[in-house]
C-alpha positions, 0 to 999 in steps of 0.5 A: 254122335259119340254114342253112335261111334261106340255103338258101331265100333265099340269103346276101345276102338273109339278111344284108339281113334281119338288119341290117334287124332289127338297125336295128329294134331299135336304133331302138326303143331309140332312140325309147325312150331319147328319148321315155319317159326323163324329161327331168330327173334325179330330185328335180331340182325343176320349172323354168320355161322361157320361149320368147321369141316374138321368137326363131327356132326355132333360137333357141327350140331353143337355149333349151330345150336350155340351160335343161334342161341347166342343171338336168342334163336331156336338153336335147338328146334333147328338141331331137332328139325335136322335130325327128323328129316335125316338132314344132320348127316348131309350137313356141308361145312362152310361159311353161312349167312343166316338172314333175319326172318328165315324160318327153321325149316328154311335154314335147315334146308339151306344148311343140308344142301350147302347154300353157303357163301364164298370168301374172297382171297387176295393173293398179293405179289411179293418176295415174302412167302410167309406173307403170301401163305398167311394172306391165302390161309387168313379167310379159309379153313387152311393152316398157314404153314401147310400152305406155306409148305406147298408153295414153297417149291419153285415148280409150284411157286411160279404157277401163283398168279397174284389176283382176287379169288373167290374160295368156299371158306372150308377149303383146306391148304391142299385144295387152295393150292390146286385152285391156284394152280388151275387158275394159272393154267387158265391164265397161260392161254394158248396165245400167251404161250406162243408169245413165250415161245417166240421170246425163247422162253417157257411159261416158267422161264417167262414168270422168273424173268418177270420176278426179276423185272418187277424187283428191278423196276416199279415203274410199269412204263419201263417193264417192257424196256427192262424185259426186253434188255434182259431178253437181249442178254439171254439171247446173246449168252450174256450174263443178266447181272441183276442186282435183285437176284444178289440181294435174294441170294443173300437174303438180305432186303436191307441191301440198297447198294450192291458191292463187289462182295455181294458179287462173290456169293456162291449161289445159283441166284448169282446172275453175275457169276451164272449165265441164264435165268436163276432156277426159280423166281425171286418174288411172285410177280404180278400178271402185268410184269409177266405181260411185259416179258411176253410183250417186251419193247424191241430195242438194242439196249444191253445196259441199264443203270438207275437214274440219280435222284431216287426216281426209281427210273433207269438209264438205258444203253446199248454200249458198255462205255456209255453205261460206265458214265451213267454208272459213275453218275449214280455212284456220285449220288449214292456217296453224296446221300451217304448210301454205302451199303 
């Protein structure tokens, strides 16, 4: 058979043809060994790889190689497949979950198409912006200082709705805040906006008031009553006289008993001196307290006083003279328990 081909085509062409077939066979086995072979050794377990959006393509390929090799896998083969297919430039940053038993080709396709995992971000309610920024940044590729600077302005802070959100791990600070603003706009439905309007406040003002309500009472059942009381005061132009705003103005959470000296502070957050709402929120309120402002209890209360005994509850009154009686009882309890500040 070989002599027949040599006689027909000549020795040089037969040799060239044989080498071509050999090369094809080698390529087939090479591709098989790179594409279809499992990336990780048997029973090695699943792994998670993070591709940083700040890294170059070369740095990302290095990360892939090192992380896979660290678990005994074919990191270099994975890089070669990505390069051969022209996929290295298509790598999508993010968090990737590599399952034990997946082939090199499947993982390469996963990386090139951005088939990555989201992460769950818990945005808490609270007063401390450092804590909130830290919670947002801790599970995504965002700098907490950048997040803090973005949420510090009152115009942004009021739009943060505490909740749990799914985000891509590679999300930066600006992307995270834009996402939260978008979620706020979704939360503020036409129905909620109409409810705010019916109470004589804007969406931002409703959140500011909700922050005061939440700081005033931790008893959720009281929230609509407290909200209704403050709204009653706003409608008649009476100062809110909300102790939590003074504590915020003094920036001293250790204050447990508001004194006359505290009421003298020169601050736009001093609701004893200034009528109306303060210029911004004093904390990031939970949605339930915003809903309490939008759906307040209807009553004629204008005064409230903490209930003696440290119950966290309040006593509500329509008349100032009745309020003074409750205030004296509470002050007596504070004195008896040596709570002077």
